[in-house]
N, C-alpha and C positions, 0 to 999 in steps of 0.2 A: 654411350657405356653402361646407363642407368638399363636403358631398354636392354639388355644383353642380361644385365645381371636377374630383372627380374625375371627372363622368361627362362634363365638357368633356375632361380628357384622355383618359381610357376612348374617347373619340368620337373624340379625334385622332390616337392609337394606330391603332384601327379603319380612320381614315381612309388612314393609310397603308401600313399594312398591305393593307387590302386593294386600295387602287388601283392597291399598288406590283403586286401580284397577277394586276391585271386587266389592265395596262400590259403585263407580260411575256405572258400568256395571250393575251390581242388583236393585242395589233402587233410582236411580239417572234418568240415561240413560232414564228407561221405560215410567215414568210418561213427560219426557222432551218431547218425542218421541210422545207417546198418543197428548197431548195437542202443538203439533208441536213451542214450547218453547224453543227458546236455553238459555234463563235466569239460568235455577239451573244447564245446564252444567258449566257455564262461574261464579257464583257461587260458587262450588265443587272446578274450575279451578284454581280461583282464592286463595281459604283456602293450596289446595291442593299444588299446585304446588311448589313452593319452598323448600317444605318438603319430599314430593318424589321425584325430581328432588337429592335432598342432598343422602337420601336412594339409587337412584342408583347408584350415584358416589360414596359410600360408598362401594357397591357392586361392582363395578367393579375396585378401589381399592383393596378391601381384595381378591377379586376371582382371578386378578394379581399376587395377593403377593400369593395366596393360590397356585395355578400352578407355581409359580415359588421355592415352596416350593416341591411339588408332583416330580415336571420337574427343577431339579437343572439349569440353563442354557437351560434351553428346551431341553435337551439332552432327545434321544428319544421322545419327544412331537408329533412331528410330524409322527412319525412311524405308529401310529393307534393301535398298537400292544394290546392294555390294554384296557376294558371300561373306564378305568379314564382319556386315552386321549381321548378318542372318547366322551364322555358326556362332558367333560370341551368342546370340539369342538364343538359339541351342544349347547352348553348356549353360546359360541362366536357370532354363527353364528343368535341364537336367542336375543342378545343384536344388532347386525347390524338390525335384522328387526326391535327391537324396535325402534334403534333411525333411520332407515328410514320412519316405520312409524312418529314417533311422530317430528320430521323435518320436515314432509309433512302435518304434520295437523296445525306444530305450524306456519307453512311461508303460508304456499297456503288456508287450510280450517277455519280455528278459524279467522285469518284475516275478513272475507267476512264472517263468520256463521251468519245467518239467517234461519228463517225459513223454505227457501225455499233447505239449502243447510246442514240441521239437520242430512240429510240418512249419507251420504259420512262422517260426523263424527261420527256418529254409527258404522260404520264398522271400519272406525280407534279403538273407543271406546273399541269392539269387537275382534280387532286383539290383539288393545296392551297386550288387560286383558290376551287373550288367553296364550299370548309369554308369561306375567307374570307365568301364573300357568303351563307352560310349565319349567322355570327357577326353579320353586321349585323341580319340578317332577324329573327333572334331577338333580340335586344340593343334594336331598334324596338322589337320587340312588348311588351319589358318594359317601357318606357317610354311606352305606347300603351297600356299597361292588357290583352293581351293579342291575337291575331289574329284573325281571323275564321274 
């Protein structure tokens, strides 16, 4: 029962995180870029940031918990002799990439966001969205027994 609950919570977190970034990248970002107006991005982030970060934290907690179920004590995890350990390691790498982009954007780009600096933020948004979609793909691969 615990395992199923963790998978459901992990999936809900992924839904919010990935879905929010897809909405940002596909519906908010293009007009903001076209008009060179960072305000729509600020408005979206204002509403999404707390909810999105909570979803990401939920994914991290449930993902680590699930990893502990799959690999008690992380025994055999570091051998990378199964698709499961490889996919989990890839997801951890995606998490590190996401955190690096998010920290860089939060502390170096967003505080100075202007019409002139909107392009670097756009690259970050596309990058985080791409990583989020890859999270979903590899997460599905874990539940489906690997991908072709």
